[in-house]
C-alpha positions in Angstrom: 14.3 29.9 15.0 14.9 26.6 13.4 15.3 26.3 9.7 12.7 24.1 7.9 13.6 21.8 5.0 11.5 22.4 1.8 9.4 19.6 0.5 11.0 17.9 -2.4 9.1 16.8 -5.4 8.8 13.1 -6.1 10.8 11.8 -9.0 9.9 9.0 -11.5 11.3 6.2 -9.3 9.4 7.3 -6.2 6.1 5.7 -5.1 3.5 7.0 -2.7 2.4 4.7 0.1 -0.8 4.8 2.1 -0.2 3.5 5.7 -3.0 2.6 8.1 -4.3 0.0 10.4 -6.6 -2.7 9.1 -9.8 -3.7 10.8 -8.0 -6.8 12.1 -5.4 -4.6 13.9 -2.5 -5.0 11.5 -0.7 -2.1 9.9 -0.7 -2.0 6.1 1.6 -0.1 3.8 0.4 -0.1 0.3 1.8 1.5 -2.8 -1.0 3.6 -4.4 0.0 2.2 -7.8 -0.6 -1.4 -6.5 3.0 -2.5 -7.1 4.1 -3.1 -3.5 2.4 -3.9 -0.2 3.4 -5.0 3.3 1.5 -6.1 6.4 3.1 -5.4 9.8 2.4 -5.8 13.5 3.2 -2.2 14.3 3.1 1.2 12.8 6.8 1.9 13.0 7.7 -1.1 10.8 4.9 -0.2 8.3 6.2 3.4 8.0 9.9 2.2 7.7 8.9 -0.2 4.9 7.0 2.6 3.0 9.9 5.0 3.4 12.4 2.5 2.1 10.2 1.2 -0.8 8.9 4.7 -1.6 12.4 6.0 -2.1 11.6 9.5 -0.8 11.0 11.1 2.6 7.6 12.4 1.5 6.4 9.1 0.2 4.2 8.2 3.1 0.6 9.2 3.8 -1.0 8.1 7.1 -4.7 7.2 6.8 -7.2 8.0 9.5 -9.4 5.3 8.1 -8.9 1.6 8.0 -6.5 0.3 5.2 -7.2 -3.3 4.2 -4.5 -5.3 2.4 -5.2 -5.8 -1.3 -3.3 -9.1 -1.5 -1.8 -8.2 -4.9 -5.1 -7.1 -6.4 -4.1 -3.4 -6.6 -5.7 -0.4 -5.0 -9.3 -0.7 -4.0 
């Protein structure tokens, strides 16, 4: 059997990102604290951005619902 890696807790410099597709078809990666956001053409790039900006392998949550860009207005 393979050995699983335990989930590591987030530290103070880590951010949680919500990644999902907008109603217009773009992929949005948005920091839940409203500090960082990116709009992308594909899911792979949105997840890559969120992992890099989040600073932690567990920093990304994929949303089954539409995620609309906040355009710097924070989480809505």
